[in-house]
C-alpha positions as CSV (number, residue, x, y, z in Angstrom):
1,M,-12.0,-23.7,32.0
2,D,-12.2,-27.3,33.2
3,Y,-11.6,-30.1,30.8
4,K,-10.5,-33.8,30.6
5,I,-9.1,-35.8,27.6
6,K,-10.7,-39.3,27.3
7,V,-10.6,-42.1,24.7
8,T,-13.6,-44.2,23.5
9,K,-15.3,-46.2,20.8
10,N,-18.8,-45.5,22.2
11,Y,-20.1,-43.5,19.3
12,S,-23.7,-43.6,20.6
13,A,-22.7,-41.2,23.4
14,F,-22.1,-38.4,20.9
15,E,-24.3,-36.0,19.0
16,L,-23.4,-33.6,16.2
17,S,-24.1,-30.0,17.0
18,P,-26.6,-28.1,14.8
19,K,-24.3,-25.1,15.2
20,N,-21.4,-26.8,13.3
21,R,-20.8,-26.4,9.6
22,L,-22.5,-28.9,7.3
23,I,-20.9,-32.4,6.9
24,V,-18.9,-32.7,3.7
25,E,-18.9,-36.4,2.9
26,K,-15.8,-36.0,0.6
27,H,-13.8,-34.7,3.6
28,V,-15.0,-37.6,5.8
29,E,-13.9,-40.0,3.1
30,K,-10.5,-38.4,2.9
31,L,-10.1,-38.5,6.6
32,T,-11.2,-42.1,6.7
33,K,-8.5,-43.0,4.2
34,V,-5.8,-41.1,6.2
35,I,-6.9,-42.6,9.5
36,E,-7.1,-46.1,8.0
37,K,-3.5,-45.7,6.7
38,N,-1.9,-43.9,9.6
39,G,-4.2,-44.5,12.6
40,Y,-6.1,-41.8,14.5
41,K,-3.8,-39.2,16.1
42,M,-4.8,-39.0,19.7
43,Y,-3.2,-35.5,20.0
44,M,-6.1,-34.2,17.9
45,P,-9.0,-34.7,20.3
46,I,-12.6,-34.0,19.3
47,K,-14.0,-31.1,21.4
48,V,-17.2,-31.9,23.1
49,A,-19.6,-30.3,25.6
50,D,-20.8,-32.5,28.5
51,M,-24.6,-32.7,28.2
52,G,-24.9,-34.9,31.4
53,K,-26.0,-38.5,31.7
54,G,-23.0,-39.7,29.7
55,K,-24.0,-37.7,26.6
56,Y,-21.7,-35.3,24.7
57,M,-22.3,-32.7,22.0
58,I,-19.5,-32.5,19.4
59,M,-18.5,-28.9,19.0
60,D,-15.4,-29.4,16.9
61,G,-14.2,-32.4,15.0
62,Q,-17.4,-33.8,13.5
63,H,-15.6,-35.0,10.4
64,R,-12.9,-36.8,12.4
65,F,-15.7,-38.4,14.5
66,L,-17.6,-39.6,11.5
67,A,-14.4,-41.0,9.9
68,C,-13.5,-42.9,13.1
69,K,-17.1,-44.2,13.4
70,K,-16.8,-45.6,9.8
71,L,-13.6,-47.4,10.8
72,G,-14.7,-48.4,14.2
73,C,-11.5,-47.1,15.8
74,E,-10.9,-45.4,19.1
75,F,-10.8,-41.6,19.2
76,S,-9.8,-39.0,21.8
77,Y,-12.1,-36.3,22.9
78,L,-11.7,-33.3,25.1
79,V,-14.6,-32.7,27.5
80,F,-15.5,-29.2,28.5
81,D,-17.6,-29.2,31.7
82,N,-18.3,-25.5,31.7
83,Y,-19.3,-25.1,28.1
84,E,-21.1,-21.9,27.2
85,D,-23.8,-21.8,24.4
86,D,-21.7,-19.4,22.5
87,G,-19.3,-22.2,21.4
88,F,-15.6,-22.6,21.4
């Protein structure tokens, strides 16, 4: 499997996958507080599928993504070029 780890603040390049569990706002708030206090841990990248044209589908880490988005902080993401529809 081919992949690359990147860092960004470009939230508009990412979409939430309809296959993921529902967003739990309480969990996002908890993560927001933790990240605000301790910073985002770059060793926990969000897993994404490359959809082409600079767009990515979030397959794992949607709560972390939303917390970072609220804070406006950088986050790391792991790009899978050969993503299969079955998921991770």
